[in-house]
C-alpha positions as protocol buffer text, in pm:
chain_id: "A"
residue {
  index: 1
  type: MET
  ca { x: 9757 y: 7011 z: 10712 }
}
residue {
  index: 2
  type: LEU
  ca { x: 9856 y: 7368 z: 10610 }
}
residue {
  index: 3
  type: THR
  ca { x: 9553 y: 7596 z: 10596 }
}
residue {
  index: 4
  type: ALA
  ca { x: 9669 y: 7958 z: 10573 }
}
residue {
  index: 5
  type: VAL
  ca { x: 9963 y: 8194 z: 10580 }
}
residue {
  index: 6
  type: HIS
  ca { x: 9967 y: 8535 z: 10749 }
}
residue {
  index: 7
  type: PRO
  ca { x: 10266 y: 8747 z: 10651 }
}
residue {
  index: 8
  type: LYS
  ca { x: 10433 y: 8966 z: 10913 }
}
residue {
  index: 9
  type: LEU
  ca { x: 10562 y: 9298 z: 10783 }
}
residue {
  index: 10
  type: PRO
  ca { x: 10756 y: 9575 z: 10957 }
}
residue {
  index: 11
  type: MET
  ca { x: 10591 y: 9904 z: 11048 }
}
residue {
  index: 12
  type: ARG
  ca { x: 10732 y: 10221 z: 11199 }
}
residue {
  index: 13
  type: ASN
  ca { x: 10408 y: 10376 z: 11317 }
}
residue {
  index: 14
  type: LYS
  ca { x: 10102 y: 10172 z: 11411 }
}
residue {
  index: 15
  type: SER
  ca { x: 9855 y: 10459 z: 11356 }
}
residue {
  index: 16
  type: ALA
  ca { x: 9990 y: 10537 z: 11008 }
}
residue {
  index: 17
  type: THR
  ca { x: 9985 y: 10170 z: 10910 }
}
residue {
  index: 18
  type: ARG
  ca { x: 9630 y: 10126 z: 11039 }
}
residue {
  index: 19
  type: ALA
  ca { x: 9512 y: 10438 z: 10852 }
}
residue {
  index: 20
  type: PHE
  ca { x: 9672 y: 10329 z: 10522 }
}
residue {
  index: 21
  type: TYR
  ca { x: 9528 y: 9978 z: 10530 }
}
residue {
  index: 22
  type: ASP
  ca { x: 9191 y: 10111 z: 10638 }
}
residue {
  index: 23
  type: ARG
  ca { x: 9178 y: 10291 z: 10303 }
}
residue {
  index: 24
  type: LEU
  ca { x: 9247 y: 9953 z: 10136 }
}
residue {
  index: 25
  type: GLY
  ca { x: 8945 y: 9806 z: 10313 }
}
residue {
  index: 26
  type: PHE
  ca { x: 9127 y: 9621 z: 10592 }
}
residue {
  index: 27
  type: THR
  ca { x: 8998 y: 9618 z: 10948 }
}
residue {
  index: 28
  type: GLU
  ca { x: 9173 y: 9547 z: 11272 }
}
residue {
  index: 29
  type: PHE
  ca { x: 9095 y: 9219 z: 11444 }
}
residue {
  index: 30
  type: GLY
  ca { x: 9181 y: 9047 z: 11767 }
}
residue {
  index: 31
  type: ASN
  ca { x: 9059 y: 9114 z: 12116 }
}
residue {
  index: 32
  type: VAL
  ca { x: 9387 y: 9249 z: 12256 }
}
residue {
  index: 33
  type: ASP
  ca { x: 9556 y: 9571 z: 12146 }
}
residue {
  index: 34
  type: PHE
  ca { x: 9932 y: 9516 z: 12163 }
}
residue {
  index: 35
  type: ASP
  ca { x: 10147 y: 9830 z: 12156 }
}
residue {
  index: 36
  type: ASN
  ca { x: 10399 y: 9694 z: 11907 }
}
residue {
  index: 37
  type: TYR
  ca { x: 10183 y: 9462 z: 11697 }
}
residue {
  index: 38
  type: LEU
  ca { x: 9892 y: 9505 z: 11457 }
}
residue {
  index: 39
  type: MET
  ca { x: 9668 y: 9245 z: 11293 }
}
residue {
  index: 40
  type: LEU
  ca { x: 9450 y: 9341 z: 10997 }
}
residue {
  index: 41
  type: GLN
  ca { x: 9216 y: 9147 z: 10774 }
}
residue {
  index: 42
  type: ARG
  ca { x: 9011 y: 9185 z: 10463 }
}
residue {
  index: 43
  type: ASP
  ca { x: 8795 y: 8906 z: 10327 }
}
residue {
  index: 44
  type: ASP
  ca { x: 8993 y: 8581 z: 10380 }
}
residue {
  index: 45
  type: ILE
  ca { x: 9339 y: 8727 z: 10427 }
}
residue {
  index: 46
  type: GLN
  ca { x: 9525 y: 8858 z: 10727 }
}
residue {
  index: 47
  type: ILE
  ca { x: 9839 y: 9070 z: 10744 }
}
residue {
  index: 48
  type: HIS
  ca { x: 10029 y: 9111 z: 11068 }
}
residue {
  index: 49
  type: PHE
  ca { x: 10269 y: 9397 z: 11145 }
}
residue {
  index: 50
  type: PHE
  ca { x: 10546 y: 9425 z: 11402 }
}
residue {
  index: 51
  type: GLN
  ca { x: 10690 y: 9755 z: 11516 }
}
residue {
  index: 52
  type: PHE
  ca { x: 11035 y: 9841 z: 11382 }
}
residue {
  index: 53
  type: LYS
  ca { x: 11088 y: 10206 z: 11475 }
}
residue {
  index: 54
  type: ASP
  ca { x: 11435 y: 10227 z: 11321 }
}
residue {
  index: 55
  type: LEU
  ca { x: 11325 y: 10087 z: 10985 }
}
residue {
  index: 56
  type: ASP
  ca { x: 11461 y: 10279 z: 10688 }
}
residue {
  index: 57
  type: PRO
  ca { x: 11179 y: 10252 z: 10430 }
}
residue {
  index: 58
  type: GLN
  ca { x: 11430 y: 10287 z: 10146 }
}
residue {
  index: 59
  type: GLU
  ca { x: 11600 y: 9969 z: 10268 }
}
residue {
  index: 60
  type: ASN
  ca { x: 11285 y: 9768 z: 10336 }
}
residue {
  index: 61
  type: TYR
  ca { x: 11237 y: 9465 z: 10115 }
}
residue {
  index: 62
  type: GLY
  ca { x: 10910 y: 9346 z: 10274 }
}
residue {
  index: 63
  type: GLN
  ca { x: 10663 y: 9230 z: 10013 }
}
residue {
  index: 64
  type: ILE
  ca { x: 10356 y: 9014 z: 9975 }
}
residue {
  index: 65
  type: TYR
  ca { x: 10151 y: 8885 z: 9682 }
}
residue {
  index: 66
  type: ILE
  ca { x: 9775 y: 8900 z: 9733 }
}
residue {
  index: 67
  type: ARG
  ca { x: 9552 y: 8702 z: 9499 }
}
residue {
  index: 68
  type: THR
  ca { x: 9210 y: 8835 z: 9407 }
}
residue {
  index: 69
  type: ASP
  ca { x: 8921 y: 8724 z: 9188 }
}
residue {
  index: 70
  type: ALA
  ca { x: 8824 y: 9083 z: 9097 }
}
residue {
  index: 71
  type: ILE
  ca { x: 9147 y: 9258 z: 8994 }
}
residue {
  index: 72
  type: GLU
  ca { x: 8987 y: 9526 z: 8775 }
}
residue {
  index: 73
  type: MET
  ca { x: 8731 y: 9621 z: 9040 }
}
residue {
  index: 74
  type: LEU
  ca { x: 8995 y: 9627 z: 9315 }
}
residue {
  index: 75
  type: TYR
  ca { x: 9230 y: 9840 z: 9105 }
}
residue {
  index: 76
  type: GLN
  ca { x: 8953 y: 10087 z: 9019 }
}
residue {
  index: 77
  type: SER
  ca { x: 8845 y: 10112 z: 9383 }
}
residue {
  index: 78
  type: PHE
  ca { x: 9201 y: 10210 z: 9480 }
}
residue {
  index: 79
  type: ILE
  ca { x: 9218 y: 10464 z: 9196 }
}
residue {
  index: 80
  type: ASP
  ca { x: 8882 y: 10608 z: 9305 }
}
residue {
  index: 81
  type: LYS
  ca { x: 9023 y: 10650 z: 9658 }
}
residue {
  index: 82
  type: MET
  ca { x: 9322 y: 10831 z: 9504 }
}
residue {
  index: 83
  type: LEU
  ca { x: 9565 y: 10571 z: 9642 }
}
residue {
  index: 84
  type: SER
  ca { x: 9909 y: 10574 z: 9489 }
}
residue {
  index: 85
  type: ILE
  ca { x: 9991 y: 10284 z: 9258 }
}
residue {
  index: 86
  type: HIS
  ca { x: 10362 y: 10199 z: 9237 }
}
residue {
  index: 87
  type: PRO
  ca { x: 10522 y: 10384 z: 8940 }
}
residue {
  index: 88
  type: ASN
  ca { x: 10634 y: 10050 z: 8797 }
}
residue {
  index: 89
  type: GLY
  ca { x: 10322 y: 9866 z: 8909 }
}
residue {
  index: 90
  type: SER
  ca { x: 10033 y: 9978 z: 8690 }
}
residue {
  index: 91
  type: ILE
  ca { x: 9779 y: 9710 z: 8612 }
}
residue {
  index: 92
  type: GLU
  ca { x: 9890 y: 9483 z: 8331 }
}
residue {
  index: 93
  type: THR
  ca { x: 9886 y: 9123 z: 8218 }
}
residue {
  index: 94
  type: LYS
  ca { x: 10222 y: 8958 z: 8283 }
}
residue {
  index: 95
  type: PRO
  ca { x: 10386 y: 8688 z: 8068 }
}
residue {
  index: 96
  type: TRP
  ca { x: 10330 y: 8436 z: 8349 }
}
residue {
  index: 97
  type: GLY
  ca { x: 9951 y: 8457 z: 8311 }
}
residue {
  index: 98
  type: GLN
  ca { x: 9864 y: 8698 z: 8590 }
}
residue {
  index: 99
  type: LYS
  ca { x: 9704 y: 9041 z: 8573 }
}
residue {
  index: 100
  type: GLU
  ca { x: 9878 y: 9245 z: 8842 }
}
residue {
  index: 101
  type: PHE
  ca { x: 9934 y: 9585 z: 8998 }
}
residue {
  index: 102
  type: SER
  ca { x: 10147 y: 9699 z: 9291 }
}
residue {
  index: 103
  type: MET
  ca { x: 10166 y: 9967 z: 9557 }
}
residue {
  index: 104
  type: LEU
  ca { x: 10385 y: 10059 z: 9852 }
}
residue {
  index: 105
  type: ASP
  ca { x: 10258 y: 10107 z: 10205 }
}
residue {
  index: 106
  type: PRO
  ca { x: 10396 y: 10387 z: 10430 }
}
residue {
  index: 107
  type: ASP
  ca { x: 10697 y: 10168 z: 10520 }
}
residue {
  index: 108
  type: HIS
  ca { x: 10765 y: 10065 z: 10160 }
}
residue {
  index: 109
  type: ASN
  ca { x: 10632 y: 9713 z: 10199 }
}
residue {
  index: 110
  type: LEU
  ca { x: 10547 y: 9614 z: 9842 }
}
residue {
  index: 111
  type: LEU
  ca { x: 10191 y: 9490 z: 9794 }
}
residue {
  index: 112
  type: THR
  ca { x: 10128 y: 9313 z: 9465 }
}
residue {
  index: 113
  type: PHE
  ca { x: 9771 y: 9217 z: 9378 }
}
residue {
  index: 114
  type: GLY
  ca { x: 9717 y: 8951 z: 9113 }
}
residue {
  index: 115
  type: GLN
  ca { x: 9457 y: 8743 z: 8935 }
}
residue {
  index: 116
  type: ALA
  ca { x: 9503 y: 8454 z: 8694 }
}
residue {
  index: 117
  type: VAL
  ca { x: 9392 y: 8535 z: 8340 }
}
């Protein structure tokens, strides 16, 4: 029945979004380049973006939770690339049994990465 979910997040600038997610290890996929749409993937996940030029990042509540089986390695790879971790999103074990960290993309979409402990 259901096999996957691919979140769609707003973006103001396709080039800036592509560049940010490239640093996270995502690559563009698809055989058609749409002006106002972007599809990225890494490993078994895909994130889609639609253009929203008038988006106010301070009022954006877009967010996704991305599960991983290598949270420590992923976190360290982002630190090594000098990517900015959310000020309230440093890696830690949460009371609900997940080790998590968070970051914001250029449009303030919240990305939370988590692994069961």
